[in-house]
N, C-alpha and C positions, 0 to 999 in steps of 0.2 A: 575454454573449460569454463563454466558456469558452473557461479554455487545459489546452493538455496536453504536461506536461512541464518541461524548464527556459526559466526566462522574466527576466527586470526587473523583479517583482513591483512592489518600489517607483513604480518609473518607470511603469509604465503605470497604477497608481492616481493619481499623482498629474496624468500627465497627461490622464484622463477626467476629474478631479477641474477642471481647471483647464476642459476643452472644454467642459461639460455644468451650471454653477456650483450644483458639488454643496456643500450646506450643511452636513450633517454626518456623519461614518464610521464603520458599525457594523462592526467586523472579527470577524468567527464563524471562530475558527483550537483543532486540536488545542492545550493550553499547549509537548506537545513539538514542533511544529513554530512555532516564532518568528517573527511577519515583525511587524520594527518599520520604522514609520514616522517620515518625520522634519513630517508635518503630523497635527495634530489627530483622535483618534481612540478611538473607542470599543472598547476592544478585550474582545471577550467568548470566552469557557473553550468549544470544544464540550460540551465534560462537562456542562455547568454550561445551559444554551440552552435546554434543560428544564425547569429549578427556577420555581419560579411565581414570587419577586421581579421575575428576569430576563424571561422569557415575559410574565408581565403589562406590566413598564415598558418594551418594546419593540413591544409589541400598539399602546401608547396613545403613543408619542415616533416611529414612525419614518410617514415623511411621502416625499410626491415628489420630495422634493428632497433627501432622504438617497440615499446610496449603502449597497450592502448587496456586502460581497467574502467569498466564502467561502475558508477557505484549507484545502485538505488536508483536506476534509470527505467524503469518500466512504468512510465505517468499516464500513460492513456491506450484506450485498447484500440487503437486508431492507428493498427498496422500501417498505413502509407503516414503517417503523424509528420510532417516538414523536419523536426528535427530528428527522429529519427532518419530520414532519406541521410541528414548532411553526416551524422553522426555513422553511418553504412558508410558513408566516401573515404571519410576517416578509415575506418577499418580496413577498406579496400585495398591502404597504400603498405597493410604490414601483414606478418602471418602469425603474430604474438598479442591474445589483449584476454584480458582475465575479466569476467559477467560477473559480478554480486547483486542479488534481489532476497531479502530478506524472502518473503512469500513468492510462488511460483507465477500467481496470477493475480490483477484488478480483479476480475467478475467470475469468466468463462474460463474453462483448462484452455482454451485457443491461444489465452493470452501469454502463454509460458511461446507459443513458435515468437513473440518478439524475442525477444531473449535467443530465441533458437537460431535468430534471422540472424543477430550479431553476431553466433558465435564461426556462425560455417556461413559466413558471406552473402549471404541472401540468399542464395543456390533455390532453396525451395519456397520463398519468400509467400506462394499464391497453395501451400498445401495447410490443410488443416492437420490439427495434434494427431500427431501418427509415432506409436510408440515405438516402432520400427524406426524408424526415419530419423528417431533421435538418438535413438542408442546407437543404430547404426555412424553416425557420423558425430556426433560431439559427447564428450564426458560431462556429467553432472555430477557431483558432490550435496546430497542433501543433508543436511543437520539442523530441523528444524520439529520441535515436540509438535503434539495433539496440542490445536484450538478449540479450547473448552469452555464452552457458554454454559453458566450455570443459574436458572432461574431463580431467584426468593420474591415470591408472591407479595403484596404489600396488599392491605384492606384499603378499599376505597370507599367512600360514604357514596349512599344513595343520592347527594346533592352534587357530587363530580357527576356520578354518569347518568344523572340530567341535567346537565350544564353540557357532557361531552356529545351526546341528544340534539339538542340542542343546537350548537357549533356545529355539528353532524349535516344537520338538514340545513341550515345557514350555507353551509362554505359551498353543499352540493347544489342550491339553487343560486349560488352568485359563481361557477362556475366556467361557464362561456368559454371564452378560447382561451382560460388561464389555461396554465402544464395542469397536467389529474396529480400530479408528488405533491405539488402546496397541498392536497387535503390530508393525508395522514400526515404532511412535514408536521402541521398547526394541530390537527388531531394529538400529537404527538407528544407537545405538552402542557396539556390540561393537568395531566396524571401528576406530574414535577411535585407540588405539594405536597400530596399523601404519602408520593415515594421519599420526598425528606423527610417530613415528620417523625417519619417510622425508624431511619435510618440515620444512627451518630455519626456511626464513620465515611470517610471522605471519600465521595461521589463526585465525577467529570460528566458533567452536560453540556447539550448546545451552544451553551451562552449562559450570560449574567444576569441573567430576569433574576434570581431567584434571590439573590443579594445574603446567599448562608456560610459560614466559617470554613463550612465543610465542603462546600462546590465551589470546582475548581471550573475551567472550562479544558478540553479538547486541545485550544491554542495554548493553553496557560502550564500546561501540565509541566514536569519537568523531571521529576520521578516515587517512587516509593509505591504502592500498593493501592488501586484506587477500585473501591466499586463505580458498575454502570449505572449510571441513574435513565438516561439514553444514550442511544445508539444516535448518531452523524447518519443523516439520508444517503449519504456516497460510502461507499466501500472502502475508497481511497484513505480519504479522513480518518479511518479507524485506521488502515492497516499503515498508515502515518504515527499516528498514536502508538500503533501496536511497535515501530522502530522505534523508537523512544523509551517506554518499555519496558521494554524485551522482555515481556511479558505474554503469557499464552491461556492462561486461561481466568476468567474476570465473575466477578458475583455480577450477573443481571438485574437489578429492582425492573417488577412485572406487578403494575398494577392493573385490574381484574377490568379492564378496558378494550378492545377488540384489535385496536391500531397497538397496544402495548405487546399483545400477541401473538397480530404482524410484521412487526416491527423484529420481535424473538426467534421466531421460524425462518425468519428469512435470513437473519445473521448465521444462524442455525445449521440450513441448505447451505450459507456462502462456506462459515467453517467446513463441511464435511467434503463441499467441491473441494477446498484446499488440501484436506487430509489426503483425501483418496488420490489428487493429484502429486502430490509428495511421494504416497506410499508406491506410486505408479514408477516411479523416475528411481526410487533408488535398487 
């Protein structure tokens, strides 16, 4: 069974244990997303599932009265990732598995097939996203609100626009063999001060460079409502933030600079892919 979105995970697991006479639970999860249960559980850090001591222990121990719970284990788009391969070895030794993931994908719709592989013993490991295949071979429960990004336009002075043009030209002239993504990553930071000047609410930013009381980083976020001063470049970093916040609608401060519009459109398209994938799986 695959659960997408917000669910009472502990209740689902405990009910499954009662209904299926499970003798032992192995919970594999990144430590940044703790899931504490009131019943005896063997907690496995996702990052260490490939370590020899853990891998060989589970290969010897896991049997058909055991339940494997995968919590937020969609961490890379590489379907043949070594950690995924190790987890599939564990899953092949029992018929009992529960997969929880807040979002159905990291970037593209085919990412969901990694979760499908976990639930289907990797029988269709080379197949792309196929709704008929999925619905005929596994059960998916989706409880995820629509993800919405609201743009909040911010006045951007001509001095900032001129700085932007100069920095853009410099970065392009020096790009050489560097990663092209360094250009939008760097340009996106230029409008930060203007956006912060126009906004007194709590904002989340990529780093601590602005040194303002109402700005926190994605890593430092704990709880509460925040506006998005700037998106992280990688979707999975924002996904991790969404898991902690459990919020799905955000106000996004938008400077009058091309890179700000590029990031906003990029994330809007990403949210549309998530919303459409969830709608198709319901």
